[in-house]
C-alpha positions as CSV (number, residue, x, y, z in Angstrom):
1,M,209.4,112.9,-25.2
2,L,208.3,116.0,-27.1
3,R,205.0,114.4,-27.7
4,A,204.5,113.7,-24.0
5,G,205.4,117.3,-23.2
6,W,202.9,118.5,-25.7
7,L,200.1,116.4,-24.4
8,R,201.0,117.5,-20.8
9,G,200.6,121.1,-21.8
10,A,197.4,120.6,-23.8
11,A,195.8,118.7,-21.0
12,A,196.7,121.5,-18.5
13,L,195.3,124.1,-21.0
14,A,192.1,122.2,-21.4
15,L,191.6,122.0,-17.7
16,L,192.2,125.7,-17.3
17,L,189.7,126.5,-19.9
18,A,187.3,124.2,-18.4
19,A,187.8,126.0,-15.0
20,R,187.1,129.3,-16.6
21,V,183.9,128.1,-18.3
22,V,182.4,126.6,-15.1
23,A,183.5,129.5,-13.0
24,A,180.0,131.1,-13.2
25,F,178.3,127.9,-12.3
26,E,179.8,125.9,-9.4
27,P,182.8,126.8,-7.3
28,I,183.5,123.1,-6.1
29,T,183.8,122.0,-9.8
30,V,186.1,125.0,-10.3
31,G,188.3,124.0,-7.4
32,L,188.5,120.4,-8.7
33,A,189.5,121.4,-12.3
34,I,192.0,124.0,-10.9
35,G,193.5,121.4,-8.5
36,A,193.9,118.9,-11.4
37,A,195.5,121.6,-13.6
38,S,197.9,122.3,-10.8
39,A,198.8,118.7,-10.3
40,I,199.5,118.2,-14.0
41,T,201.6,121.3,-14.5
42,G,203.4,121.1,-11.3
43,Y,204.2,124.8,-11.0
44,L,200.8,126.6,-10.6
45,S,199.4,126.7,-7.0
46,Y,195.6,126.5,-6.3
47,N,195.5,130.1,-5.2
48,D,197.5,131.4,-8.2
49,I,195.0,129.9,-10.6
50,Y,191.9,130.4,-8.6
51,C,192.6,134.1,-8.1
52,R,192.7,134.5,-11.8
53,F,189.0,134.0,-12.0
54,A,187.8,135.2,-8.5
55,E,188.7,138.1,-6.3
56,C,191.2,137.1,-3.5
57,C,192.4,138.9,-0.5
58,R,196.2,138.8,-0.9
59,E,197.7,140.0,2.3
60,E,201.3,139.7,0.9
61,R,200.6,141.9,-2.1
62,P,202.5,145.1,-1.6
63,L,200.9,148.5,-2.2
64,N,201.9,149.9,-5.5
65,A,203.3,153.2,-4.1
66,S,204.0,154.7,-7.5
67,A,200.5,154.1,-8.8
68,L,199.1,155.6,-5.6
69,K,201.2,158.7,-6.0
70,L,200.2,159.1,-9.6
71,D,196.5,158.8,-8.8
72,L,196.7,161.4,-6.0
73,E,198.7,163.7,-8.1
74,E,196.7,163.6,-11.2
75,K,193.2,163.3,-9.8
76,L,193.3,165.5,-6.8
77,F,193.7,168.8,-8.5
78,G,195.0,171.5,-6.4
79,Q,195.1,169.4,-3.2
80,H,198.7,169.5,-2.2
81,L,198.4,168.4,1.4
82,A,196.0,165.6,0.6
83,T,198.4,164.1,-2.0
84,E,201.4,164.3,0.4
85,V,199.8,163.2,3.7
86,I,197.5,160.4,2.4
87,F,200.3,159.0,0.5
88,K,202.6,159.0,3.5
89,A,199.9,157.5,5.7
90,L,199.0,154.6,3.5
91,T,202.5,153.7,2.4
92,G,203.7,153.8,6.0
93,F,200.9,151.6,7.2
94,R,201.1,149.0,4.5
95,N,204.9,148.8,4.8
96,N,204.6,148.0,8.4
97,K,204.3,144.2,8.7
98,N,203.1,144.4,12.3
99,P,201.0,147.6,12.9
100,K,199.9,148.2,16.4
101,K,196.4,149.3,15.4
102,P,194.2,149.8,12.3
103,L,194.8,152.8,10.1
104,T,192.0,155.5,10.5
105,L,191.4,158.3,8.1
106,S,189.0,161.0,9.0
107,L,188.1,163.3,6.0
108,H,186.4,166.6,6.6
109,G,184.8,169.3,4.5
110,W,181.6,170.4,2.8
111,A,179.6,168.1,0.6
112,G,181.2,168.0,-2.9
113,T,184.7,168.8,-1.8
114,G,186.1,165.4,-2.7
115,K,185.9,163.2,0.4
116,N,184.1,160.3,-1.4
117,F,186.6,160.7,-4.3
118,V,189.6,160.4,-2.1
119,S,188.1,157.3,-0.5
120,Q,187.5,155.8,-3.9
121,I,191.1,156.4,-4.9
122,V,192.3,154.7,-1.6
123,A,190.0,151.8,-2.2
124,E,191.1,151.2,-5.8
125,N,194.7,151.2,-4.8
126,L,194.2,148.7,-2.0
127,H,191.9,146.4,-3.8
128,P,191.7,146.4,-7.6
129,K,187.8,146.4,-7.7
130,G,187.7,149.5,-5.5
131,L,184.3,150.2,-4.0
132,K,182.9,147.1,-5.9
133,S,185.3,144.9,-4.1
134,N,184.2,142.2,-1.6
135,F,186.7,143.6,0.8
136,V,185.6,147.3,0.7
137,H,182.5,148.1,2.7
138,L,180.6,151.4,2.5
139,F,178.2,152.5,5.1
140,V,176.1,155.7,4.8
141,S,174.7,156.7,8.2
142,T,171.3,158.0,7.0
143,L,170.8,154.8,4.8
144,H,172.2,152.0,6.8
145,F,171.5,153.4,10.3
146,P,168.3,155.6,9.9
147,H,166.2,154.6,13.0
148,E,167.3,155.7,16.5
149,Q,165.1,153.1,18.1
150,K,167.0,150.3,16.3
151,I,170.5,151.4,17.5
152,K,171.1,148.2,19.5
153,L,170.2,146.0,16.4
154,Y,172.6,148.2,14.2
155,Q,175.3,147.8,16.8
156,D,175.1,144.0,16.9
157,Q,174.8,143.7,13.1
158,L,177.7,146.1,12.5
159,Q,180.1,144.4,14.8
160,K,179.2,141.0,13.3
161,W,179.8,142.4,9.8
162,I,183.2,143.9,10.7
163,R,184.2,140.9,12.6
164,G,183.2,138.4,9.8
165,N,184.8,140.5,7.0
166,V,188.1,141.1,8.8
167,S,188.3,137.3,9.6
168,A,187.9,136.6,5.9
169,C,190.4,139.5,4.9
170,A,192.6,141.2,7.3
171,N,193.1,144.0,4.8
172,S,189.5,144.9,4.7
173,V,188.4,148.6,4.2
174,F,185.4,150.2,6.0
175,I,184.2,153.5,4.9
176,F,181.6,155.4,6.9
177,D,180.0,158.4,5.2
178,E,178.1,161.2,6.9
179,M,179.7,160.7,10.3
180,D,178.4,164.1,11.4
181,K,174.8,162.4,11.3
182,L,175.9,159.2,12.9
183,H,174.3,158.2,16.2
184,P,176.8,158.0,19.1
185,G,175.8,154.4,19.8
186,I,177.2,153.4,16.3
187,I,180.4,155.0,17.3
188,D,180.5,152.9,20.5
189,A,180.2,149.8,18.3
190,I,183.2,150.8,16.1
191,K,185.6,151.9,18.7
192,P,186.6,148.5,20.1
193,F,188.1,147.6,16.7
194,L,190.4,150.6,16.7
195,D,192.3,150.3,19.9
196,Y,195.6,148.7,20.8
197,Y,194.3,145.1,21.0
198,E,196.3,142.2,19.4
199,Q,193.0,140.6,19.1
200,V,189.3,141.1,19.9
201,D,187.3,137.8,20.2
202,G,190.2,135.9,18.5
203,V,190.3,138.2,15.5
204,S,193.2,140.8,14.7
205,Y,192.0,144.1,13.2
206,R,195.5,145.8,13.2
207,K,195.8,145.5,9.3
208,A,192.3,146.8,8.6
209,I,191.6,150.5,7.4
210,F,188.7,152.6,8.6
211,I,187.8,155.8,6.7
212,F,185.4,158.3,8.2
213,L,183.8,161.2,6.0
214,S,182.3,164.1,7.7
215,N,180.9,167.5,7.0
216,A,181.7,168.6,10.5
217,G,183.9,171.8,10.6
218,G,183.2,172.8,7.0
219,D,182.1,176.3,7.9
220,L,185.2,177.0,10.0
221,I,187.5,175.4,7.4
222,T,185.9,177.8,4.8
223,K,186.6,180.8,7.1
224,T,190.2,179.8,7.4
225,A,190.6,179.4,3.7
226,L,189.0,182.8,3.2
227,D,191.2,184.4,5.7
228,F,194.2,183.1,3.8
229,W,192.7,184.6,0.5
230,R,192.1,187.9,2.0
231,A,195.6,188.1,3.2
232,G,196.9,187.6,-0.3
233,R,198.4,184.2,0.6
234,K,198.4,181.2,-1.7
235,R,196.4,178.1,-1.2
236,E,199.7,176.2,-1.0
237,D,200.6,178.3,2.1
238,I,198.0,176.5,4.2
239,Q,199.7,174.1,6.6
240,L,198.5,171.2,8.7
241,K,198.8,173.3,11.9
242,D,196.5,175.9,10.4
243,L,193.6,173.5,10.5
244,E,194.2,171.5,13.6
245,P,192.4,173.8,16.1
246,V,189.7,174.6,13.6
247,L,188.8,171.0,13.2
248,S,188.9,170.4,16.9
249,V,186.5,173.2,17.5
250,G,184.1,172.2,14.6
251,V,184.0,168.5,15.4
252,F,183.3,169.1,19.1
253,N,180.6,171.6,18.5
254,N,178.8,169.7,15.8
255,K,175.1,170.0,16.3
256,H,174.4,166.4,15.9
257,K,176.6,165.7,19.0
258,F,178.0,162.5,17.5
259,T,181.4,164.3,17.8
260,D,181.2,165.1,21.5
261,L,183.5,162.9,23.5
262,K,182.6,159.9,21.3
263,Y,184.5,161.2,18.2
264,T,187.5,162.3,20.3
265,Q,187.6,158.7,21.7
266,L,187.1,157.3,18.2
267,K,190.2,159.0,16.7
268,S,193.1,156.8,17.3
269,G,196.5,155.7,15.7
270,L,197.8,157.2,12.5
271,E,194.9,159.5,11.5
272,V,194.6,161.8,8.6
273,Q,192.1,164.6,8.6
274,T,191.5,166.1,5.3
275,V,189.4,169.2,4.6
276,S,188.8,171.3,1.5
277,D,186.5,174.0,0.1
278,R,186.2,174.6,-3.7
279,R,184.6,178.1,-3.4
280,M,187.6,180.2,-2.2
281,W,190.0,179.8,-5.1
282,P,189.8,178.7,-8.8
283,C,191.5,175.6,-7.7
284,P,190.2,173.8,-4.6
285,P,192.3,174.3,-1.4
286,S,192.9,171.3,0.9
287,T,194.5,170.8,4.0
288,L,195.0,167.7,6.3
289,D,195.7,167.3,9.9
290,L,198.0,164.4,10.8
291,S,197.4,163.8,14.5
């Protein structure tokens, strides 16, 4: 009996090792090896083993709130509101088993103030591979949508990309950088995925996350921060309500006009607007507007 158990375990180990060796060559062979190992051992599912060697979208995997909070507190130096509000937004969204619409995060501020860094932290806490994950998608307006005469093509391609990837992984993350330079037509293509729809063309987007990065309003944000500094007030005194009207004005008056009514329509659901400027204090101030 002991010998039979030993042989059973050895056979399972051999199959697992074989699966690991062939993982780089041919997925069907991997699947067969994993299936055989699962059948022999009787306690490892196909997904359990397969996901050891390939990235999987596990919708049931809970967000590690403690790790997220630690990352925000230790990596976002001097950004008290960013830590608090982004943590609240993400944990609240992921703990909701049936959200009514996708989570949208809108991050504002001058270049170099940490918008991309925050989106990287968010991505890494949602998918272990972060920005390298198959389920995290980064678009830069000047790189991916450079030609105005091709807007119709970009719209079609972007909608197909979002639809296909959310179909494959409901928890997909889409990051759009340089939103202040994005053509309004691209925003028209994104907007249908953000509204209160159970499904769009048979696909539910309610568990997806969209992150928008913009320089819009950076000058007005700097002025607000400077006003606090001149008044002898601390960075931590800045509250969400202090930046809400500033962002509204800055976004609406953006010279590229993407922010006209288009951006107002785009903003929906639980949205975090984060802004910061490193030049006013030794530690960079940051405020967020939770609309």
